[in-house]
N, C-alpha and C positions, 0 to 999 in steps of 0.2 A: 182534574176529577174523572175516575174510572168507572162512571156508574154503565151498566150493561153492557159491558165490556170482557167478556168471557173468552176469548183467544188467547190459549198458550203460544205465547212466540218460540218457546223452544229454543232460542237460541239462533233463529234461522231467519234467512227472508223468507217472502210469501213463497217464490216459486218451488224453495226447498222444502219448506215446510208443507205445503201441498203433496209433493212427490212424496215424503217421508209418510204423511198418514196415508196415501193411495196406498203405500207399498205394504202399510202395516195391515190395513184392510182386507189387502189381495192375500197376504198371508194368513191372516184370521180367516178367511175362507177355506183355503185352500187345507189347512190344517188341523182348524178347530180349536186350537188351543197353543198360544203361542207364550215366550217370554220376554219382555223387553223391560225398560225401566219405566217406575210407576207414574212417571208426569206423562211419557209419552203414551201409555195405557189409558189414562185419563184423559189424554187429548185425542185420541181415536175413538174414544167409547163413542160419542153423540154422532159422529160418521157411520160409523158402521150400524146404531140403530136405526138411522133414518134411512139407510140403505135397507134394511130390512123392513120397515115400515113403505118404505115403496116395492115391495116385493111382495108384500102381502095382497096388493092387487094386480092380480095378472093381467098387464096390457100393452098393448104394443110400445105405446108412448113411455110406459114405465121401465119396459125392459132397455129401451133406448136412453132412458136416463142412469139407468145401472150400468151398461156399456159405457156411456161417456166416463162415468168415473173409474170403472174398473178397468176398461180394455181388454178384456179376456173373453171369450163368447165361454169356454167351458165355465168360468167362475160365473156368470151370469144365470147359465143354466143351474146350475148348483144352489145358487141363490136362490132362484124363483122356487124352484121343483123340489127340494129337500129342506133347505133353510127356512123356508119361508112358512112350509107347510107346520113343520115344528112350532112354530109360534103364530099359528092361525088363531086361536084361541085367547090369546096374551095381548094386553094393549103397552106393553112395555117393560124394560127391564131383560132384556136379549143377552146381554154378556153381564160377566162379572172379573170383577179385578180383584187378584189376591196378592197380596205383598208377600214375597218369598224370601230374600237374602240381601245383603248387600253384594254389590260388586268389587273383588279383590283391587282392580286396578285403580279405581277412583271413587270407591266408598258409595256408589250410587245405587240408591233403595230399588231393587230390582220387582217384579211382579208378573203375575200369570194373567192372561186374560182370555176368556174362553166363552163358548157360549152357554148357558143355563141349563138348556137340555141337552140330554146326549142324541146322538143318533138312531139309539133304538128304539126311543118313543115314538 
């Protein structure tokens, strides 16, 4: 039985899946809008939302936790000083996943994942 098992395996082993999720989170922070497959976007969303929850309380320990996941000082700075400030008054739902098209090569459902609030707010 699969009770309380929420991990999408994405046909990868643990290390490959973890690296994929980290790279998708880094790309989303860097570009604020990325296109990937719908399943990968859905698998990545809880990790990104958790990072933003961590960043909403700016402490040294939280910055270290974010750096342990992102491994990039510029992205950690952007997460804490830009992205977390945008969502200071919101308790969840920081990202949205929009289905776009099917990929030509393998007919995979593609999606755009982006932050719900723009950088101008």
